[in-house]
Backbone as JSON Lines, residues from 0, in Angstrom:
{"i":0,"aa":"M","n":[-11.99,-22.5,-5.29],"ca":[-11.25,-21.39,-4.7],"c":[-11.56,-20.1,-5.47]}
{"i":1,"aa":"A","n":[-11.82,-19.03,-4.74],"ca":[-12.19,-17.77,-5.38],"c":[-11.0,-17.17,-6.11]}
{"i":2,"aa":"E","n":[-11.25,-16.62,-7.31],"ca":[-10.18,-15.99,-8.07],"c":[-9.99,-14.56,-7.6]}
{"i":3,"aa":"R","n":[-8.77,-14.08,-7.78],"ca":[-8.48,-12.69,-7.44],"c":[-9.22,-11.79,-8.41]}
{"i":4,"aa":"V","n":[-9.9,-10.78,-7.88],"ca":[-10.69,-9.88,-8.74],"c":[-10.03,-8.52,-8.89]}
{"i":5,"aa":"A","n":[-8.89,-8.32,-8.22],"ca":[-8.19,-7.04,-8.31],"c":[-6.7,-7.3,-8.31]}
{"i":6,"aa":"G","n":[-5.94,-6.29,-8.72],"ca":[-4.49,-6.4,-8.76],"c":[-3.89,-6.5,-7.36]}
{"i":7,"aa":"P","n":[-2.61,-6.88,-7.28],"ca":[-1.96,-7.06,-5.97],"c":[-1.92,-5.79,-5.13]}
{"i":8,"aa":"E","n":[-1.85,-4.62,-5.77],"ca":[-1.81,-3.36,-5.03],"c":[-3.13,-3.11,-4.29]}
{"i":9,"aa":"I","n":[-4.23,-3.4,-4.98],"ca":[-5.54,-3.22,-4.37],"c":[-5.76,-4.28,-3.28]}
{"i":10,"aa":"E","n":[-5.34,-5.51,-3.54],"ca":[-5.45,-6.57,-2.53],"c":[-4.65,-6.19,-1.28]}
{"i":11,"aa":"R","n":[-3.47,-5.61,-1.48],"ca":[-2.63,-5.18,-0.35],"c":[-3.34,-4.09,0.45]}
{"i":12,"aa":"L","n":[-3.95,-3.14,-0.25],"ca":[-4.7,-2.08,0.43],"c":[-5.82,-2.67,1.27]}
{"i":13,"aa":"I","n":[-6.55,-3.62,0.72],"ca":[-7.65,-4.26,1.46],"c":[-7.11,-5.01,2.68]}
{"i":14,"aa":"Q","n":[-6.0,-5.73,2.51],"ca":[-5.42,-6.49,3.62],"c":[-4.99,-5.56,4.75]}
{"i":15,"aa":"L","n":[-4.39,-4.43,4.4],"ca":[-3.95,-3.47,5.43],"c":[-5.13,-2.82,6.14]}
{"i":16,"aa":"L","n":[-6.16,-2.46,5.37],"ca":[-7.35,-1.87,5.99],"c":[-8.04,-2.86,6.92]}
{"i":17,"aa":"A","n":[-8.0,-4.15,6.57],"ca":[-8.66,-5.17,7.39],"c":[-7.98,-5.34,8.75]}
{"i":18,"aa":"R","n":[-6.75,-4.85,8.88],"ca":[-6.04,-4.93,10.17],"c":[-6.5,-3.86,11.16]}
{"i":19,"aa":"L","n":[-7.21,-2.85,10.67],"ca":[-7.66,-1.77,11.55],"c":[-8.78,-2.27,12.46]}
{"i":20,"aa":"P","n":[-8.83,-1.78,13.7],"ca":[-9.9,-2.2,14.6],"c":[-11.27,-1.83,14.04]}
{"i":21,"aa":"G","n":[-12.2,-2.76,14.13],"ca":[-13.56,-2.52,13.67],"c":[-13.78,-2.79,12.2]}
{"i":22,"aa":"L","n":[-12.71,-3.1,11.46],"ca":[-12.84,-3.4,10.03],"c":[-12.51,-4.86,9.78]}
{"i":23,"aa":"G","n":[-13.49,-5.6,9.3],"ca":[-13.24,-6.97,8.86],"c":[-12.97,-6.96,7.37]}
{"i":24,"aa":"P","n":[-12.84,-8.14,6.75],"ca":[-12.56,-8.2,5.31],"c":[-13.59,-7.49,4.44]}
{"i":25,"aa":"R","n":[-14.87,-7.66,4.77],"ca":[-15.92,-7.01,3.95],"c":[-15.88,-5.49,4.1]}
{"i":26,"aa":"S","n":[-15.78,-5.02,5.33],"ca":[-15.71,-3.57,5.56],"c":[-14.46,-2.99,4.92]}
{"i":27,"aa":"A","n":[-13.37,-3.73,4.96],"ca":[-12.12,-3.27,4.35],"c":[-12.27,-3.15,2.84]}
{"i":28,"aa":"R","n":[-12.96,-4.1,2.23],"ca":[-13.2,-4.03,0.78],"c":[-14.05,-2.8,0.43]}
{"i":29,"aa":"R","n":[-15.09,-2.56,1.24],"ca":[-15.94,-1.39,0.99],"c":[-15.15,-0.1,1.15]}
{"i":30,"aa":"A","n":[-14.32,-0.05,2.2],"ca":[-13.5,1.15,2.42],"c":[-12.51,1.35,1.29]}
{"i":31,"aa":"A","n":[-11.89,0.26,0.84],"ca":[-10.92,0.36,-0.25],"c":[-11.59,0.86,-1.53]}
{"i":32,"aa":"L","n":[-12.76,0.31,-1.85],"ca":[-13.49,0.75,-3.04],"c":[-13.86,2.23,-2.96]}
{"i":33,"aa":"H","n":[-14.27,2.67,-1.78],"ca":[-14.63,4.07,-1.6],"c":[-13.4,4.97,-1.79]}
{"i":34,"aa":"L","n":[-12.27,4.56,-1.22],"ca":[-11.04,5.34,-1.37],"c":[-10.61,5.4,-2.84]}
{"i":35,"aa":"I","n":[-10.74,4.29,-3.54],"ca":[-10.34,4.24,-4.94],"c":[-11.24,5.12,-5.8]}
{"i":36,"aa":"R","n":[-12.55,5.08,-5.51],"ca":[-13.49,5.93,-6.26],"c":[-13.2,7.41,-6.02]}
{"i":37,"aa":"K","n":[-12.75,7.75,-4.81],"ca":[-12.49,9.15,-4.45],"c":[-10.98,9.39,-4.39]}
{"i":38,"aa":"R","n":[-10.27,8.92,-5.4],"ca":[-8.8,9.0,-5.4],"c":[-8.28,10.41,-5.18]}
{"i":39,"aa":"E","n":[-8.82,11.35,-5.93],"ca":[-8.29,12.72,-5.9],"c":[-8.59,13.43,-4.58]}
{"i":40,"aa":"E","n":[-9.85,13.35,-4.13],"ca":[-10.23,14.12,-2.95],"c":[-10.03,13.37,-1.64]}
{"i":41,"aa":"L","n":[-9.78,12.05,-1.67],"ca":[-9.67,11.29,-0.43],"c":[-8.41,10.43,-0.35]}
{"i":42,"aa":"L","n":[-8.18,9.59,-1.33],"ca":[-7.06,8.66,-1.26],"c":[-5.71,9.38,-1.25]}
{"i":43,"aa":"G","n":[-5.54,10.35,-2.15],"ca":[-4.29,11.11,-2.2],"c":[-4.0,11.87,-0.91]}
{"i":44,"aa":"P","n":[-4.96,12.7,-0.45],"ca":[-4.73,13.43,0.8],"c":[-4.53,12.5,2.01]}
{"i":45,"aa":"L","n":[-5.25,11.37,2.04],"ca":[-5.09,10.42,3.14],"c":[-3.68,9.82,3.14]}
{"i":46,"aa":"A","n":[-3.21,9.43,1.96],"ca":[-1.86,8.87,1.85],"c":[-0.82,9.88,2.3]}
{"i":47,"aa":"E","n":[-1.0,11.15,1.9],"ca":[-0.05,12.2,2.29],"c":[-0.1,12.45,3.79]}
{"i":48,"aa":"A","n":[-1.32,12.47,4.36],"ca":[-1.46,12.68,5.81],"c":[-0.8,11.55,6.59]}
{"i":49,"aa":"M","n":[-0.93,10.32,6.09],"ca":[-0.31,9.18,6.78],"c":[1.22,9.24,6.65]}
{"i":50,"aa":"R","n":[1.72,9.69,5.51],"ca":[3.16,9.83,5.33],"c":[3.73,10.86,6.3]}
{"i":51,"aa":"V","n":[3.06,12.01,6.41],"ca":[3.51,13.07,7.31],"c":[3.42,12.6,8.76]}
{"i":52,"aa":"A","n":[2.32,11.91,9.1],"ca":[2.16,11.41,10.46],"c":[3.27,10.44,10.82]}
{"i":53,"aa":"K","n":[3.6,9.55,9.9],"ca":[4.66,8.57,10.15],"c":[5.99,9.26,10.44]}
{"i":54,"aa":"E","n":[6.25,10.36,9.74],"ca":[7.51,11.08,9.9],"c":[7.54,11.94,11.17]}
{"i":55,"aa":"K","n":[6.41,12.52,11.53],"ca":[6.43,13.56,12.57],"c":[5.92,13.13,13.94]}
{"i":56,"aa":"I","n":[5.11,12.07,14.03],"ca":[4.54,11.7,15.33],"c":[5.6,11.05,16.21]}
{"i":57,"aa":"V","n":[5.68,11.54,17.45],"ca":[6.63,11.01,18.43],"c":[5.9,10.78,19.76]}
{"i":58,"aa":"A","n":[6.49,9.95,20.6],"ca":[5.96,9.75,21.94],"c":[6.58,10.8,22.86]}
{"i":59,"aa":"C","n":[5.76,11.41,23.69],"ca":[6.23,12.43,24.64],"c":[7.16,11.77,25.66]}
{"i":60,"aa":"S","n":[8.32,12.35,25.84],"ca":[9.3,11.79,26.78],"c":[8.89,12.02,28.24]}
{"i":61,"aa":"V","n":[7.92,12.9,28.46],"ca":[7.47,13.18,29.82],"c":[6.32,12.27,30.22]}
{"i":62,"aa":"C","n":[5.26,12.24,29.41],"ca":[4.04,11.54,29.82],"c":[3.7,10.31,28.99]}
{"i":63,"aa":"G","n":[4.29,10.16,27.8],"ca":[3.96,9.01,26.97],"c":[2.85,9.25,25.97]}
{"i":64,"aa":"N","n":[2.28,10.45,25.94],"ca":[1.27,10.79,24.95],"c":[1.92,10.83,23.57]}
{"i":65,"aa":"I","n":[1.13,10.8,22.5],"ca":[1.7,10.96,21.16],"c":[1.32,12.32,20.62]}
{"i":66,"aa":"D","n":[2.27,12.94,19.94],"ca":[2.08,14.28,19.4],"c":[3.13,14.48,18.31]}
{"i":67,"aa":"T","n":[3.17,15.66,17.75],"ca":[4.19,15.98,16.77],"c":[5.31,16.81,17.38]}
{"i":68,"aa":"C","n":[5.28,16.98,18.71],"ca":[6.33,17.7,19.41],"c":[6.62,16.99,20.73]}
{"i":69,"aa":"D","n":[7.83,17.19,21.24],"ca":[8.25,16.58,22.5],"c":[8.94,17.64,23.35]}
{"i":70,"aa":"P","n":[8.4,17.99,24.53],"ca":[7.21,17.43,25.16],"c":[5.93,17.77,24.39]}
{"i":71,"aa":"C","n":[4.89,16.96,24.65],"ca":[3.63,17.12,23.93],"c":[2.95,18.43,24.31]}
{"i":72,"aa":"S","n":[1.93,18.8,23.56],"ca":[1.25,20.08,23.78],"c":[0.58,20.15,25.15]}
{"i":73,"aa":"I","n":[0.18,18.99,25.7],"ca":[-0.44,18.99,27.04],"c":[0.62,19.26,28.1]}
{"i":74,"aa":"C","n":[1.77,18.59,28.01],"ca":[2.84,18.8,28.99],"c":[3.41,20.21,28.9]}
{"i":75,"aa":"A","n":[3.41,20.78,27.69],"ca":[3.97,22.11,27.49],"c":[3.01,23.24,27.85]}
{"i":76,"aa":"D","n":[1.76,22.92,28.13],"ca":[0.74,23.93,28.4],"c":[0.89,24.44,29.84]}
{"i":77,"aa":"P","n":[1.3,25.7,30.03],"ca":[1.5,26.23,31.39],"c":[0.2,26.46,32.16]}
{"i":78,"aa":"R","n":[-0.94,26.43,31.46],"ca":[-2.21,26.66,32.14],"c":[-2.72,25.42,32.86]}
{"i":79,"aa":"R","n":[-2.13,24.28,32.59],"ca":[-2.58,23.03,33.23],"c":[-2.01,22.92,34.64]}
{"i":80,"aa":"D","n":[-2.8,22.28,35.5],"ca":[-2.4,22.09,36.9],"c":[-1.37,20.98,36.98]}
{"i":81,"aa":"A","n":[-0.11,21.35,37.18],"ca":[0.98,20.38,37.23],"c":[1.01,19.59,38.54]}
{"i":82,"aa":"S","n":[0.19,19.99,39.51],"ca":[0.17,19.27,40.79],"c":[-0.74,18.04,40.74]}
{"i":83,"aa":"V","n":[-1.47,17.88,39.64],"ca":[-2.37,16.74,39.48],"c":[-1.97,15.96,38.22]}
{"i":84,"aa":"I","n":[-1.72,14.66,38.39],"ca":[-1.39,13.79,37.26],"c":[-2.48,12.73,37.14]}
{"i":85,"aa":"V","n":[-3.07,12.64,35.96],"ca":[-4.08,11.62,35.67],"c":[-3.37,10.46,34.96]}
{"i":86,"aa":"V","n":[-3.4,9.29,35.57],"ca":[-2.73,8.12,35.03],"c":[-3.73,7.31,34.2]}
{"i":87,"aa":"V","n":[-3.38,7.04,32.96],"ca":[-4.26,6.27,32.07],"c":[-3.47,5.1,31.48]}
{"i":88,"aa":"E","n":[-4.2,4.11,30.96],"ca":[-3.54,2.95,30.36],"c":[-3.04,3.26,28.96]}
{"i":89,"aa":"T","n":[-3.86,3.93,28.15],"ca":[-3.5,4.15,26.74],"c":[-3.74,5.61,26.34]}
{"i":90,"aa":"V","n":[-3.18,5.97,25.2],"ca":[-3.4,7.31,24.64],"c":[-4.88,7.51,24.33]}
{"i":91,"aa":"G","n":[-5.56,6.44,23.9],"ca":[-7.0,6.53,23.64],"c":[-7.78,6.94,24.88]}
{"i":92,"aa":"D","n":[-7.36,6.44,26.04],"ca":[-8.0,6.82,27.31],"c":[-7.76,8.3,27.6]}
{"i":93,"aa":"L","n":[-6.54,8.77,27.33],"ca":[-6.22,10.19,27.52],"c":[-7.11,11.05,26.64]}
{"i":94,"aa":"W","n":[-7.24,10.66,25.38],"ca":[-8.09,11.44,24.47],"c":[-9.54,11.45,24.93]}
{"i":95,"aa":"A","n":[-10.02,10.34,25.46],"ca":[-11.4,10.27,25.94],"c":[-11.61,11.24,27.1]}
{"i":96,"aa":"L","n":[-10.67,11.29,28.03],"ca":[-10.78,12.21,29.17],"c":[-10.69,13.66,28.71]}
{"i":97,"aa":"E","n":[-9.86,13.92,27.73],"ca":[-9.74,15.28,27.21],"c":[-11.04,15.73,26.53]}
{"i":98,"aa":"R","n":[-11.71,14.79,25.83],"ca":[-12.99,15.13,25.21],"c":[-14.02,15.52,26.26]}
{"i":99,"aa":"A","n":[-13.95,14.88,27.43],"ca":[-14.9,15.2,28.5],"c":[-14.66,16.61,29.02]}
{"i":100,"aa":"G","n":[-13.42,17.08,28.96],"ca":[-13.1,18.45,29.37],"c":[-13.39,18.76,30.82]}
{"i":101,"aa":"A","n":[-13.36,17.77,31.69],"ca":[-13.73,17.97,33.09],"c":[-12.57,18.42,33.96]}
{"i":102,"aa":"L","n":[-11.33,18.24,33.49],"ca":[-10.17,18.5,34.35],"c":[-9.03,19.01,33.49]}
{"i":103,"aa":"S","n":[-8.35,20.04,33.96],"ca":[-7.2,20.58,33.24],"c":[-5.94,20.22,34.01]}
{"i":104,"aa":"A","n":[-5.53,18.97,33.9],"ca":[-4.38,18.47,34.64],"c":[-3.34,17.94,33.66]}
{"i":105,"aa":"K","n":[-2.28,17.37,34.19],"ca":[-1.27,16.69,33.38],"c":[-1.63,15.2,33.33]}
{"i":106,"aa":"Y","n":[-1.02,14.46,32.42],"ca":[-1.32,13.04,32.24],"c":[-0.06,12.2,32.33]}
{"i":107,"aa":"H","n":[-0.29,10.9,32.49],"ca":[0.8,9.93,32.37],"c":[0.22,8.66,31.75]}
{"i":108,"aa":"V","n":[0.77,8.26,30.6],"ca":[0.29,7.08,29.89],"c":[1.17,5.88,30.25]}
{"i":109,"aa":"L","n":[0.56,4.86,30.83],"ca":[1.31,3.67,31.24],"c":[1.7,2.78,30.06]}
{"i":110,"aa":"G","n":[0.87,2.78,29.03],"ca":[1.13,1.91,27.9],"c":[0.5,0.54,28.04]}
{"i":111,"aa":"G","n":[-0.49,0.43,28.92],"ca":[-1.18,-0.84,29.14],"c":[-1.45,-1.05,30.61]}
{"i":112,"aa":"A","n":[-1.74,-2.3,30.97],"ca":[-2.01,-2.66,32.36],"c":[-1.24,-3.93,32.7]}
{"i":113,"aa":"L","n":[-0.94,-4.1,33.98],"ca":[-0.26,-5.31,34.42],"c":[-1.15,-6.51,34.1]}
{"i":114,"aa":"S","n":[-0.56,-7.53,33.51],"ca":[-1.31,-8.73,33.16],"c":[-0.37,-9.93,33.15]}
{"i":115,"aa":"P","n":[-0.23,-10.59,34.3],"ca":[0.68,-11.74,34.37],"c":[0.35,-12.83,33.34]}
{"i":116,"aa":"L","n":[-0.92,-13.03,33.06],"ca":[-1.31,-14.05,32.09],"c":[-0.81,-13.73,30.68]}
{"i":117,"aa":"D","n":[-0.73,-12.44,30.36],"ca":[-0.25,-12.03,29.04],"c":[1.24,-11.69,29.05]}
{"i":118,"aa":"G","n":[1.88,-11.89,30.2],"ca":[3.32,-11.62,30.29],"c":[3.67,-10.16,30.39]}
{"i":119,"aa":"V","n":[2.71,-9.32,30.83],"ca":[2.97,-7.88,30.97],"c":[3.29,-7.58,32.43]}
{"i":120,"aa":"G","n":[4.54,-7.24,32.7],"ca":[4.98,-6.92,34.05],"c":[5.28,-5.44,34.2]}
{"i":121,"aa":"P","n":[5.71,-5.02,35.39],"ca":[5.99,-3.6,35.65],"c":[7.02,-2.99,34.71]}
{"i":122,"aa":"D","n":[8.02,-3.79,34.31],"ca":[9.06,-3.26,33.43],"c":[8.57,-3.03,32.0]}
{"i":123,"aa":"D","n":[7.42,-3.6,31.66],"ca":[6.85,-3.43,30.32],"c":[6.01,-2.16,30.21]}
{"i":124,"aa":"L","n":[5.74,-1.53,31.36],"ca":[4.91,-0.33,31.39],"c":[5.74,0.89,31.78]}
{"i":125,"aa":"N","n":[5.16,2.06,31.58],"ca":[5.84,3.33,31.89],"c":[5.56,3.73,33.35]}
{"i":126,"aa":"I","n":[5.8,2.79,34.27],"ca":[5.55,3.05,35.69],"c":[6.71,3.8,36.31]}
{"i":127,"aa":"A","n":[7.93,3.44,35.94],"ca":[9.12,4.1,36.49],"c":[9.1,5.6,36.18]}
{"i":128,"aa":"G","n":[8.62,5.95,34.98],"ca":[8.53,7.37,34.63],"c":[7.58,8.12,35.53]}
{"i":129,"aa":"L","n":[6.46,7.47,35.9],"ca":[5.5,8.09,36.81],"c":[6.1,8.3,38.19]}
{"i":130,"aa":"V","n":[6.77,7.28,38.71],"ca":[7.41,7.39,40.03],"c":[8.45,8.51,40.0]}
{"i":131,"aa":"G","n":[9.2,8.61,38.91],"ca":[10.19,9.68,38.79],"c":[9.57,11.06,38.8]}
{"i":132,"aa":"R","n":[8.43,11.2,38.14],"ca":[7.75,12.5,38.12],"c":[7.26,12.89,39.52]}
{"i":133,"aa":"V","n":[6.71,11.91,40.24],"ca":[6.23,12.18,41.6],"c":[7.41,12.47,42.53]}
{"i":134,"aa":"A","n":[8.48,11.7,42.39],"ca":[9.65,11.88,43.25],"c":[10.3,13.25,43.05]}
{"i":135,"aa":"A","n":[10.16,13.82,41.84],"ca":[10.75,15.13,41.55],"c":[10.07,16.25,42.34]}
{"i":136,"aa":"G","n":[8.88,15.99,42.89],"ca":[8.18,16.97,43.71],"c":[7.18,17.79,42.93]}
{"i":137,"aa":"G","n":[6.31,18.45,43.69],"ca":[5.31,19.33,43.08],"c":[3.99,18.65,42.77]}
{"i":138,"aa":"V","n":[3.94,17.32,42.87],"ca":[2.69,16.61,42.58],"c":[1.95,16.36,43.89]}
{"i":139,"aa":"K","n":[0.68,16.79,43.94],"ca":[-0.13,16.62,45.15],"c":[-1.11,15.46,45.03]}
{"i":140,"aa":"E","n":[-1.58,15.19,43.79],"ca":[-2.57,14.13,43.61],"c":[-2.3,13.35,42.34]}
{"i":141,"aa":"V","n":[-2.44,12.03,42.44],"ca":[-2.35,11.15,41.29],"c":[-3.71,10.47,41.15]}
{"i":142,"aa":"I","n":[-4.39,10.72,40.03],"ca":[-5.7,10.12,39.77],"c":[-5.49,8.89,38.89]}
{"i":143,"aa":"L","n":[-5.83,7.73,39.4],"ca":[-5.66,6.49,38.65],"c":[-6.91,6.23,37.81]}
{"i":144,"aa":"A","n":[-6.86,6.69,36.57],"ca":[-8.0,6.55,35.66],"c":[-7.8,5.33,34.77]}
{"i":145,"aa":"V","n":[-7.65,4.18,35.42],"ca":[-7.44,2.93,34.68],"c":[-8.78,2.23,34.49]}
{"i":146,"aa":"N","n":[-8.8,1.25,33.6],"ca":[-10.04,0.54,33.31],"c":[-10.52,-0.25,34.52]}
{"i":147,"aa":"A","n":[-11.83,-0.42,34.62],"ca":[-12.43,-1.15,35.75],"c":[-12.41,-2.65,35.47]}
{"i":148,"aa":"T","n":[-11.22,-3.15,35.15],"ca":[-11.02,-4.58,34.9],"c":[-10.1,-5.12,35.98]}
{"i":149,"aa":"V","n":[-9.95,-6.44,36.02],"ca":[-9.04,-7.04,37.0],"c":[-7.62,-6.52,36.79]}
{"i":150,"aa":"D","n":[-7.18,-6.48,35.54],"ca":[-5.83,-6.0,35.24],"c":[-5.68,-4.52,35.59]}
{"i":151,"aa":"G","n":[-6.71,-3.73,35.29],"ca":[-6.67,-2.31,35.6],"c":[-6.59,-2.05,37.1]}
{"i":152,"aa":"Q","n":[-7.39,-2.78,37.87],"ca":[-7.38,-2.59,39.32],"c":[-6.09,-3.11,39.94]}
{"i":153,"aa":"T","n":[-5.53,-4.2,39.38],"ca":[-4.24,-4.7,39.85],"c":[-3.17,-3.65,39.63]}
{"i":154,"aa":"T","n":[-3.21,-3.01,38.47],"ca":[-2.25,-1.95,38.14],"c":[-2.4,-0.78,39.1]}
{"i":155,"aa":"A","n":[-3.63,-0.4,39.38],"ca":[-3.88,0.73,40.3],"c":[-3.32,0.43,41.69]}
{"i":156,"aa":"H","n":[-3.54,-0.78,42.19],"ca":[-3.02,-1.13,43.52],"c":[-1.49,-1.14,43.52]}
{"i":157,"aa":"Y","n":[-0.89,-1.65,42.46],"ca":[0.57,-1.7,42.37],"c":[1.15,-0.29,42.37]}
{"i":158,"aa":"V","n":[0.58,0.6,41.56],"ca":[1.06,1.98,41.48],"c":[0.88,2.69,42.82]}
{"i":159,"aa":"T","n":[-0.27,2.45,43.47],"ca":[-0.52,3.07,44.77],"c":[0.53,2.67,45.79]}
{"i":160,"aa":"E","n":[0.9,1.39,45.79],"ca":[1.93,0.91,46.71],"c":[3.28,1.56,46.42]}
{"i":161,"aa":"L","n":[3.61,1.72,45.15],"ca":[4.88,2.35,44.79],"c":[4.94,3.81,45.2]}
{"i":162,"aa":"L","n":[3.79,4.48,45.17],"ca":[3.75,5.91,45.5],"c":[3.54,6.18,46.99]}
{"i":163,"aa":"A","n":[3.34,5.11,47.78],"ca":[3.08,5.26,49.22],"c":[4.17,6.04,49.95]}
{"i":164,"aa":"P","n":[5.45,5.88,49.63],"ca":[6.49,6.64,50.36],"c":[6.46,8.14,50.12]}
{"i":165,"aa":"F","n":[5.75,8.58,49.1],"ca":[5.72,10.01,48.79],"c":[4.46,10.66,49.37]}
{"i":166,"aa":"S","n":[4.54,11.93,49.66],"ca":[3.38,12.63,50.22],"c":[2.47,13.07,49.08]}
{"i":167,"aa":"V","n":[1.83,12.09,48.47],"ca":[0.93,12.36,47.36],"c":[-0.38,11.61,47.58]}
{"i":168,"aa":"K","n":[-1.47,12.26,47.27],"ca":[-2.8,11.65,47.43],"c":[-3.11,10.83,46.18]}
{"i":169,"aa":"C","n":[-3.48,9.57,46.36],"ca":[-3.86,8.7,45.23],"c":[-5.38,8.51,45.24]}
{"i":170,"aa":"T","n":[-6.01,8.83,44.13],"ca":[-7.45,8.65,44.01],"c":[-7.74,7.84,42.74]}
{"i":171,"aa":"R","n":[-8.99,7.39,42.59],"ca":[-9.38,6.67,41.38],"c":[-10.72,7.21,40.91]}
{"i":172,"aa":"L","n":[-11.07,6.89,39.7],"ca":[-12.35,7.31,39.16],"c":[-13.47,6.59,39.89]}
{"i":173,"aa":"A","n":[-14.6,7.25,40.06],"ca":[-15.76,6.62,40.68],"c":[-16.31,5.55,39.74]}
{"i":174,"aa":"H","n":[-16.85,4.51,40.3],"ca":[-17.49,3.45,39.51],"c":[-18.96,3.45,39.85]}
{"i":175,"aa":"G","n":[-19.78,3.17,38.87],"ca":[-21.21,3.08,39.18],"c":[-22.09,3.41,38.0]}
{"i":176,"aa":"V","n":[-23.25,3.99,38.3],"ca":[-24.29,4.24,37.3],"c":[-23.83,5.35,36.35]}
{"i":177,"aa":"P","n":[-23.81,5.08,35.03],"ca":[-23.43,6.13,34.08],"c":[-24.54,7.16,33.93]}
{"i":178,"aa":"V","n":[-24.17,8.36,33.5],"ca":[-25.16,9.4,33.26],"c":[-26.12,8.91,32.18]}
{"i":179,"aa":"G","n":[-27.41,8.98,32.47],"ca":[-28.42,8.51,31.53],"c":[-28.69,7.02,31.6]}
{"i":180,"aa":"G","n":[-28.0,6.33,32.51],"ca":[-28.17,4.88,32.62],"c":[-29.43,4.51,33.38]}
{"i":181,"aa":"E","n":[-30.05,3.41,32.98],"ca":[-31.22,2.9,33.67],"c":[-30.82,1.68,34.48]}
{"i":182,"aa":"L","n":[-31.25,1.64,35.74],"ca":[-30.82,0.59,36.66],"c":[-31.12,-0.81,36.13]}
{"i":183,"aa":"D","n":[-32.26,-0.97,35.47],"ca":[-32.68,-2.28,35.02],"c":[-31.72,-2.89,34.0]}
{"i":184,"aa":"Y","n":[-30.95,-2.05,33.31],"ca":[-30.05,-2.52,32.27],"c":[-28.6,-2.69,32.74]}
{"i":185,"aa":"L","n":[-28.31,-2.34,33.98],"ca":[-26.94,-2.42,34.48],"c":[-26.64,-3.78,35.07]}
{"i":186,"aa":"D","n":[-25.36,-4.18,34.97],"ca":[-24.95,-5.46,35.54],"c":[-24.8,-5.32,37.06]}
{"i":187,"aa":"E","n":[-24.74,-6.45,37.74],"ca":[-24.71,-6.47,39.2],"c":[-23.45,-5.8,39.75]}
{"i":188,"aa":"G","n":[-22.31,-6.0,39.07],"ca":[-21.07,-5.4,39.54],"c":[-21.12,-3.88,39.52]}
{"i":189,"aa":"T","n":[-21.71,-3.32,38.46],"ca":[-21.83,-1.87,38.36],"c":[-22.77,-1.33,39.44]}
{"i":190,"aa":"L","n":[-23.88,-2.03,39.66],"ca":[-24.82,-1.6,40.7],"c":[-24.19,-1.66,42.09]}
{"i":191,"aa":"A","n":[-23.44,-2.73,42.36],"ca":[-22.78,-2.86,43.66],"c":[-21.76,-1.74,43.87]}
{"i":192,"aa":"A","n":[-20.99,-1.42,42.81],"ca":[-20.01,-0.33,42.9],"c":[-20.69,1.0,43.12]}
{"i":193,"aa":"A","n":[-21.84,1.21,42.48],"ca":[-22.58,2.46,42.63],"c":[-23.1,2.61,44.05]}
{"i":194,"aa":"L","n":[-23.56,1.52,44.64],"ca":[-24.06,1.57,46.02],"c":[-22.93,1.88,47.0]}
{"i":195,"aa":"R","n":[-21.76,1.27,46.78],"ca":[-20.62,1.53,47.66],"c":[-20.11,2.95,47.53]}
{"i":196,"aa":"S","n":[-20.25,3.54,46.34],"ca":[-19.72,4.89,46.09],"c":[-20.79,5.96,46.21]}
{"i":197,"aa":"R","n":[-21.9,5.66,46.89],"ca":[-22.99,6.62,47.0],"c":[-22.53,7.89,47.73]}
{"i":198,"aa":"T","n":[-23.14,9.02,47.37],"ca":[-22.78,10.31,47.93],"c":[-24.02,11.01,48.5]}
{"i":199,"aa":"D","n":[-23.79,12.01,49.32],"ca":[-24.88,12.79,49.89],"c":[-25.48,13.69,48.82]}
{"i":200,"aa":"L","n":[-26.78,13.95,48.96],"ca":[-27.47,14.86,48.03],"c":[-27.44,16.27,48.61]}
């Protein structure tokens, strides 16, 4: 059995880092060693930033985004088109769409996707909040920007059915060939979706 080579505080740091996505035990050890070597310029400021984040980060009561204010900076921005709501599964998806900078709309974070196998039902997601926003009026289009998975598409169909009584247009993201993609490397499902979603030149 391998002996412990560091004190319990360092072992705890490694164990916590190993819980982060993309970091296994070896990567966590490397990250921990780097942080320890750079205590003054990296470890201290990082610890302080995490302490402040823990105290100040809140979930937006309107859309479910995370920010240091409620409502979040996106919901509070008067320049955004409030008649369009982009529905996403996670905050990470919201951030990805914001990086693209293609649309200046409002968002709604569901907090996941319907998944009967995993025990995730409608009450586990922020679907009621979306219906309430649409019912309040002023929304013309709901863009369902959910993942192109079985659970994502199930969620999109469920939300579309719930919004059917309201005079709101429901759309989804196009599926198909990515920008810069080569046909030979794409899977059959992506190619089939691209053919179905073809547009005029």
